[in-house]
C-alpha angles and dihedrals in degrees: 000000000000095000105097101205141152117203118195134207120184102206115032131150121221111209121181126177134200091007125185110206129202121186106214124206100206092205093052099036120110089212134305094255090061091046091053093048089051091051092050091048090049091055092046092049087055092052094256130120123225110237133191127006131317116274121207117196116198127188125179116209124192131001140257115001092351098066118138121189116210116200128190123184114209132194126182120223135205090239139019113261113211104190102058117157128210135304085041133068130193127215123187094208134010113187121181111185127193102030131160103228132202127188108205125197119183146057114350089228088065098047089109087076089071090058090043091053093050091048092047093049089048091050095046094046098038094243111155117221129205091226098241128107140196115209117193116195101215101173142352135195138152088273092059141271143295112218134172116216120196120188117187116234120227094212126081103242 
């Protein structure tokens, strides 16, 4: 996994099915690892199995000193679970069309370059973005990570 690379695609669709969603308050959270474990236990307790990698949704609201970052952790399941209690929510399908997509391979500490590259391309090519992102942690090893980043476009291409 030594090749630090960021591959880009201009018009990708993100489709998730049977998604358990957890809104995370970063100030209140006891750590994302613990949140993920609790989500997986919630699914297993309902007779479902978590499948696929962890997805982190990030949305930035406001500007300057009034910035608020909203984070949702998402985990797909092998089946839809009907009786989900708060703080969780379940969606049968999440489809996000018209995304700029980056596949990042490298050190986790440098993942921000994938977001930077998408933002730079959007800036240079006058592509408006909605300001949210979905990060899918595809693989992880001692060499680094593979992550897919989707940023929704605000144009109608």
